[in-house]
C-alpha positions as CSV (number, residue, x, y, z in Angstrom):
1,M,-7.6,-4.6,16.5
2,D,-10.5,-7.0,17.0
3,L,-9.7,-10.6,15.9
4,E,-12.6,-13.0,15.2
5,D,-12.5,-16.8,15.6
6,G,-10.0,-18.3,13.5
7,E,-8.0,-15.1,12.7
8,V,-4.5,-14.3,13.7
9,K,-2.4,-10.9,13.7
10,C,-0.2,-10.9,10.5
11,K,3.4,-11.7,11.6
12,Q,4.9,-9.8,8.7
13,C,3.7,-6.5,9.5
14,N,3.0,-7.1,13.3
15,G,-0.8,-6.4,12.6
16,T,-0.2,-2.7,11.4
17,G,-1.2,-3.5,7.8
18,S,1.9,-1.3,6.8
19,P,4.8,-2.7,4.7
20,N,7.7,-4.0,6.7
21,N,11.0,-2.2,5.5
22,N,12.6,-5.7,5.5
23,T,10.2,-7.0,2.9
24,V,10.5,-4.0,0.3
25,K,12.4,-5.5,-2.6
26,E,15.3,-3.6,-4.4
27,Y,13.4,-3.3,-7.6
28,E,10.7,-1.6,-5.8
29,L,12.9,1.0,-4.4
30,R,14.7,1.4,-7.7
31,F,11.4,2.0,-9.7
32,N,9.8,3.9,-7.0
33,I,6.8,1.5,-6.6
34,V,7.0,0.8,-2.9
35,P,3.8,-0.9,-1.7
36,K,1.6,1.0,0.6
37,V,0.3,-1.9,2.4
38,C,1.7,-5.2,3.8
39,D,2.1,-7.8,0.9
40,K,1.0,-10.8,3.2
41,C,-2.2,-9.3,4.7
42,Q,-3.1,-6.5,2.0
43,G,-3.1,-3.8,4.7
44,T,-5.9,-5.7,6.9
45,G,-3.4,-6.6,9.7
46,K,-5.0,-9.9,10.3
47,L,-5.4,-13.3,8.4
48,D,-7.4,-16.4,8.8
49,W,-5.5,-19.7,9.1
50,V,-5.3,-20.5,5.3
51,E,-4.2,-17.0,4.5
52,N,-1.5,-16.9,7.3
53,I,0.0,-19.9,5.3
54,V,-0.2,-18.5,1.8
55,G,-1.0,-14.9,2.1
56,K,-4.2,-13.2,0.9
57,K,-5.1,-13.5,-2.8
58,L,-4.6,-10.1,-4.4
59,K,-7.8,-8.7,-6.1
60,Y,-7.1,-6.8,-9.3
61,Y,-10.6,-5.9,-10.2
62,E,-13.9,-5.2,-8.4
63,N,-16.9,-7.2,-9.2
64,D,-18.1,-4.8,-11.8
65,G,-14.7,-4.7,-13.6
66,F,-13.3,-1.6,-12.1
67,P,-9.4,-1.9,-11.7
68,L,-7.9,-1.9,-8.5
69,R,-4.1,-2.6,-9.1
70,C,-1.9,-3.4,-12.0
71,K,-1.2,-7.1,-12.8
72,K,2.3,-6.1,-14.2
73,C,3.9,-4.1,-11.4
74,N,1.3,-4.8,-8.6
75,T,0.7,-1.0,-7.9
76,T,-2.5,0.8,-7.1
77,N,-1.5,4.0,-8.8
78,I,-4.1,3.9,-11.6
79,N,-4.9,6.8,-14.1
80,T,-7.6,7.5,-16.5
81,K,-7.8,9.0,-20.0
82,I,-11.2,9.9,-21.4
83,I,-11.4,8.7,-25.0
84,D,-14.7,10.1,-26.0
85,S,-17.5,12.0,-24.5
86,I,-20.9,13.3,-25.4
87,D,-22.0,16.8,-24.0
88,R,-19.0,16.7,-21.7
89,R,-20.0,13.4,-20.2
90,P,-17.5,10.6,-20.7
91,T,-18.8,7.8,-22.7
92,E,-15.3,5.8,-23.3
93,I,-12.6,5.8,-20.5
94,L,-9.2,4.1,-20.6
95,Y,-7.7,3.0,-17.3
96,F,-4.0,2.6,-17.3
97,C,-1.2,1.9,-14.6
98,N,0.7,5.2,-13.9
99,N,4.0,3.3,-13.3
100,C,4.4,0.9,-16.1
101,E,1.7,2.5,-18.5
102,K,0.0,-1.0,-19.1
103,E,-3.8,-0.6,-20.2
104,L,-5.9,-2.2,-17.3
105,A,-9.4,-1.7,-18.5
106,Y,-11.6,0.0,-20.9
107,W,-14.9,1.5,-19.9
108,A,-17.6,2.4,-22.6
109,Y,-21.1,3.1,-22.2
110,G,-21.4,1.7,-18.6
111,S,-19.5,-1.5,-18.8
112,F,-15.8,-2.6,-18.5
113,S,-13.7,-4.7,-20.7
114,H,-10.3,-6.1,-20.1
């Protein structure tokens, strides 16, 4: 792993980016929503000095509005449902969490709404 100036290796995952078995919570095991990446570094294995203290801020949506993870259960297991289409091309799509079924975003005619 190449560290740039001001970056340190994540101590929670020891720089691997994978979740440490000691940090997986009981409810995550019970509801089968075990994270695929380290909670602190979000899978990068490295942090800057601020992130080392507070952890990385989770990103729930891309800049264009595409959903990345659920705000309720924090999983990245996202599913879609085509609501409407014209000539077999989707014009309206609903994005929802596959674990808790929370609606995450609605895409229609080229733009997202949340």
